[in-house]
C-alpha positions as CSV (number, residue, x, y, z in Angstrom):
1,X,91.4,86.4,87.3
2,X,87.6,86.6,88.1
3,X,85.5,89.3,86.5
4,X,83.1,89.3,89.5
5,X,82.0,92.8,90.5
6,X,82.2,94.0,94.1
7,X,80.2,96.9,95.6
8,X,81.7,98.6,98.6
9,X,80.4,101.3,100.9
10,X,82.0,104.7,100.3
11,X,84.9,105.7,102.6
12,X,83.9,108.4,105.0
13,X,86.7,108.9,107.5
14,X,90.5,108.6,107.1
15,X,93.2,109.2,109.6
16,X,96.9,109.8,108.9
17,X,99.2,108.9,111.8
18,X,102.7,110.2,112.2
19,X,105.0,109.7,115.2
20,X,103.9,106.2,116.2
21,X,107.6,105.9,116.6
22,X,108.9,109.2,117.8
23,X,112.3,109.1,115.9
24,X,110.7,108.4,112.5
25,X,110.7,111.9,111.4
26,X,109.2,111.9,107.9
27,X,105.7,111.1,109.2
28,X,106.1,113.5,112.1
29,X,107.1,116.4,109.8
30,X,104.3,115.8,107.3
31,X,101.6,115.4,110.0
32,X,102.7,118.5,111.7
33,X,102.5,120.3,108.4
34,X,99.0,119.0,107.7
35,X,97.8,120.0,111.2
36,X,98.8,123.6,110.4
37,X,97.6,123.5,106.8
38,X,95.7,120.5,105.6
39,X,94.6,121.8,102.2
40,X,96.6,119.2,100.2
41,X,95.1,116.2,102.1
42,X,91.4,117.3,102.0
43,X,89.1,115.7,99.5
44,X,85.4,116.6,98.9
45,X,83.1,114.5,101.1
46,X,85.9,112.8,103.0
47,X,87.0,113.5,106.6
48,X,90.8,113.3,106.8
49,X,92.4,113.7,110.2
50,X,96.2,114.0,110.7
51,X,97.3,112.9,114.1
52,X,100.5,112.7,116.1
53,X,100.3,109.3,117.7
54,X,103.1,109.3,120.3
55,X,103.7,112.9,121.3
56,X,106.0,112.2,124.2
57,X,108.3,110.0,122.1
58,X,108.2,112.7,119.4
59,X,109.2,115.3,121.8
60,X,112.2,113.2,122.9
61,X,112.9,112.0,119.4
62,X,113.0,108.4,120.6
63,X,111.2,105.3,119.3
64,X,109.0,105.0,122.4
65,X,108.9,105.9,126.1
66,X,108.0,102.7,127.9
67,X,107.2,100.1,125.2
68,X,106.6,99.9,121.5
69,X,103.2,101.6,120.7
70,X,103.0,99.7,117.5
71,X,102.8,96.4,119.4
72,X,100.2,97.0,122.1
73,X,97.0,97.3,120.1
74,X,95.9,93.8,121.2
75,X,92.7,93.0,123.1
76,X,94.6,92.3,126.4
77,X,96.2,95.8,126.5
78,X,93.2,97.6,125.1
79,X,91.0,95.9,127.7
80,X,93.1,96.8,130.7
81,X,91.6,99.2,133.3
82,X,93.0,102.7,132.6
83,X,95.6,103.6,135.3
84,X,98.6,105.8,135.6
85,X,100.6,102.7,136.5
86,X,100.1,101.3,133.0
87,X,103.0,101.9,130.5
88,X,102.6,105.2,128.7
89,X,102.1,103.6,125.3
90,X,99.4,101.2,126.6
91,X,97.5,104.2,127.9
92,X,98.0,106.0,124.6
93,X,96.8,102.9,122.7
94,X,93.6,102.9,124.7
95,X,93.1,106.6,124.0
96,X,93.8,106.1,120.2
97,X,91.4,103.1,120.1
98,X,88.7,105.3,121.7
99,X,89.3,108.2,119.3
100,X,89.6,106.2,116.0
101,X,88.2,102.7,116.7
102,X,87.3,100.3,117.9
103,X,87.5,98.2,114.8
104,X,84.2,97.2,113.2
105,X,82.4,99.9,115.2
106,X,80.1,102.0,113.0
107,X,81.9,105.1,114.2
108,X,85.4,103.9,113.7
109,X,87.7,105.3,111.0
110,X,87.6,103.4,107.7
111,X,91.3,103.8,106.9
112,X,94.3,104.6,108.9
113,X,97.6,105.4,107.1
114,X,100.4,105.0,109.5
115,X,103.6,106.7,108.3
116,X,106.9,104.9,109.2
117,X,110.6,105.0,108.5
118,X,113.2,102.3,108.5
119,X,117.0,102.0,108.3
120,X,116.6,99.2,105.9
121,X,116.9,99.8,102.1
122,X,113.3,99.2,101.4
123,X,112.2,102.2,99.4
124,X,108.5,103.0,99.1
125,X,106.6,100.2,100.8
126,X,102.9,99.5,101.5
127,X,102.3,97.0,104.3
128,X,99.2,94.9,103.8
129,X,97.5,92.5,106.2
130,X,94.7,91.0,104.1
131,X,95.3,89.1,100.9
132,X,91.5,88.8,100.1
133,X,90.5,92.5,100.5
134,X,89.6,93.7,97.0
135,X,89.5,97.4,98.1
136,X,93.0,97.3,99.6
137,X,94.5,95.4,96.7
138,X,93.0,97.9,94.3
139,X,94.3,100.8,96.3
140,X,97.8,99.3,96.4
141,X,97.6,98.8,92.6
142,X,96.6,102.5,92.1
143,X,99.4,103.8,94.3
144,X,102.0,101.5,92.6
145,X,100.8,102.6,89.1
146,X,100.7,106.3,90.0
147,X,104.3,106.2,91.4
148,X,105.8,104.4,88.5
149,X,108.5,104.3,87.4
150,X,109.5,104.7,91.0
151,X,109.3,101.2,92.6
152,X,106.7,100.7,95.3
153,X,106.7,97.3,97.1
154,X,103.8,95.6,98.9
155,X,104.7,93.6,102.0
156,X,102.0,91.1,103.0
157,X,102.2,90.3,106.7
158,X,99.3,87.9,106.7
159,X,100.6,84.9,108.8
160,X,98.9,82.5,111.2
161,X,101.5,82.8,113.9
162,X,102.9,86.3,113.5
163,X,100.6,88.9,115.1
164,X,101.6,92.5,115.3
165,X,98.9,94.4,117.3
166,X,99.6,97.7,115.5
167,X,97.9,101.0,115.2
168,X,96.4,99.7,111.9
169,X,94.4,97.1,113.7
170,X,91.8,99.5,114.9
171,X,90.7,100.5,111.3
172,X,88.4,98.7,109.0
173,X,90.9,99.0,106.2
174,X,94.4,99.0,107.8
175,X,97.3,100.2,105.7
176,X,100.9,101.1,106.7
177,X,102.7,103.6,104.5
178,X,106.4,103.6,104.3
179,X,109.0,102.7,105.2
180,X,111.8,105.2,104.5
181,X,115.1,105.8,106.3
182,X,114.6,107.1,109.8
183,X,116.4,109.6,112.1
184,X,116.8,112.3,109.5
185,X,114.7,114.5,107.3
186,X,115.6,114.1,103.6
187,X,113.7,116.0,100.9
188,X,113.6,113.1,98.4
189,X,112.2,110.7,101.0
190,X,109.6,113.2,102.3
191,X,108.5,113.8,98.7
192,X,108.0,110.1,98.1
193,X,105.9,109.6,101.2
194,X,103.9,112.7,100.4
195,X,103.1,111.4,96.9
196,X,102.1,108.0,98.3
197,X,99.5,109.7,100.6
198,X,98.3,111.9,97.7
199,X,97.7,109.0,95.4
200,X,96.0,107.0,98.2
201,X,93.6,109.9,98.9
202,X,93.0,110.4,95.2
203,X,92.1,106.7,94.9
204,X,89.6,107.0,97.8
205,X,88.1,110.2,96.3
206,X,87.7,108.6,92.9
207,X,86.1,105.5,94.4
208,X,83.7,107.7,96.4
209,X,82.8,109.6,93.3
210,X,81.6,106.4,91.6
211,X,84.6,105.4,89.5
212,X,84.7,101.7,88.7
213,X,88.1,100.0,89.1
214,X,88.5,97.0,86.8
215,X,90.0,93.7,87.9
216,X,93.8,94.0,88.7
217,X,96.8,92.1,90.0
218,X,99.7,93.1,92.1
219,X,103.0,91.5,93.0
220,X,103.5,91.2,96.8
221,X,106.1,89.8,99.1
222,X,104.5,87.6,101.8
223,X,106.3,87.1,105.1
224,X,107.5,83.5,105.8
225,X,109.5,83.9,109.0
226,X,111.8,86.2,111.0
227,X,115.5,85.4,111.3
228,X,117.5,86.2,114.4
229,X,121.2,86.9,114.5
230,X,123.5,84.0,115.4
231,X,124.2,84.1,119.1
232,X,126.7,82.7,121.5
233,X,126.0,80.9,124.7
234,X,125.5,84.2,126.5
235,X,122.8,85.3,124.1
236,X,125.0,87.9,122.5
237,X,125.2,88.5,118.7
238,X,127.9,86.3,117.3
239,X,127.7,87.4,113.6
240,X,126.6,90.4,111.6
241,X,124.8,90.8,108.3
242,X,127.1,89.9,105.5
243,X,128.1,92.8,103.1
244,X,126.5,90.9,100.2
245,X,123.2,90.9,101.9
246,X,123.3,94.5,103.3
247,X,120.9,96.8,101.5
248,X,119.6,94.0,99.3
249,X,116.0,94.1,100.5
250,X,113.5,92.6,98.0
251,X,116.4,91.0,96.0
252,X,116.3,87.2,95.6
253,X,118.4,85.3,98.2
254,X,119.4,81.8,97.1
255,X,120.4,78.8,99.2
256,X,124.1,79.0,99.9
257,X,124.3,82.8,99.5
258,X,126.1,84.6,102.3
259,X,123.8,85.9,105.1
260,X,126.0,86.4,108.2
261,X,129.7,87.1,108.8
262,X,131.5,86.4,112.1
263,X,134.4,88.5,113.4
264,X,136.6,85.5,112.6
265,X,135.7,85.8,109.0
266,X,133.4,82.8,108.9
267,X,130.5,83.1,106.4
268,X,127.1,81.7,107.4
269,X,125.1,81.0,104.3
270,X,121.3,80.7,103.7
271,X,120.1,77.2,104.4
272,X,117.1,75.5,103.0
273,X,116.2,74.6,99.5
274,X,114.3,77.6,98.1
275,X,114.9,81.2,97.1
276,X,113.6,83.8,99.5
277,X,113.4,87.6,99.5
278,X,114.9,89.4,102.5
279,X,113.0,92.3,104.1
280,X,113.9,94.7,106.9
281,X,117.5,93.7,106.5
282,X,119.6,95.0,109.5
283,X,116.8,97.3,110.7
284,X,118.2,99.2,113.7
285,X,115.0,99.2,115.7
286,X,114.7,95.4,115.4
287,X,117.9,94.5,117.3
288,X,115.9,94.6,120.5
289,X,113.4,92.3,118.9
290,X,116.1,89.8,117.9
291,X,115.3,90.2,114.2
292,X,118.1,90.4,111.6
293,X,115.7,90.2,108.7
294,X,112.6,88.5,107.5
295,X,112.2,86.0,104.8
296,X,109.5,86.6,102.3
297,X,108.1,84.8,99.2
298,X,106.9,86.5,96.1
299,X,103.4,85.9,94.8
300,X,100.5,87.6,92.9
301,X,97.3,88.9,94.4
302,X,94.2,89.4,92.3
303,X,91.3,91.8,93.0
304,X,87.9,91.9,91.5
305,X,86.4,94.9,89.9
306,X,85.1,97.4,92.6
307,X,82.9,100.5,92.7
308,X,81.2,102.5,95.4
309,X,77.6,101.6,96.4
310,X,76.5,105.2,95.8
311,X,73.9,105.4,93.1
């Protein structure tokens, strides 16, 4: 691990998004709370803005109205001429980009925390896009350490051919917080997400106050590929997640281990010659995206020492 020191500009503006998917209620509930009373998320010298991202979907308690808001923050959609004929979420993405971005603009928000839920058994998860960003790695390390002994996983979605075009993409430091089970409000899950945001804001505050963070290392799970369900000639699902794989997110999956099960009782095992780590196993929202789970590999990321550039 290198001992090189990195000086970063202080963080000035942070946004907390809830309701990017309208049926993911933990983020919606927390953001509405903070809009009414934001005392717990305020930090000296830092602008923190809670924001309901997809209000129409929130009102209907549905994932989206016309299309997935968390997949339309790409240059093509953001660059389209504003029109009432555009899908609602594309118009909303343009509005959000104008309010909080665009990325690398001097007026854009430094960090956006996007609060999400999942039906997969993933626990506390931080989603990271950049394996070389010392600041983000340090923040993930701080959150993981602060939450211990509660596990907190880091999912690295840095991949040359897998692009997500999410709300995070308009921030200078994009981070997605979550996921937790969706569709319900549970006190334990709400408390976990609340603590994740608290620790993240504490880290930013301490950084802005001049605290130096020494070199650190974190364990991450890097996406390799997405796996679809087996399908018949009509394109219909022909096998479901095997019981031995269900709820086993982050656990090692070895070649030959059961992955899918047909209605005839046939077991379809994992192929290949290496152990992988399944993520987003049997996520309800991903059926339409033809994703049964994602394969990840485990690795370690190192971060250099960082401190704010303030004197």
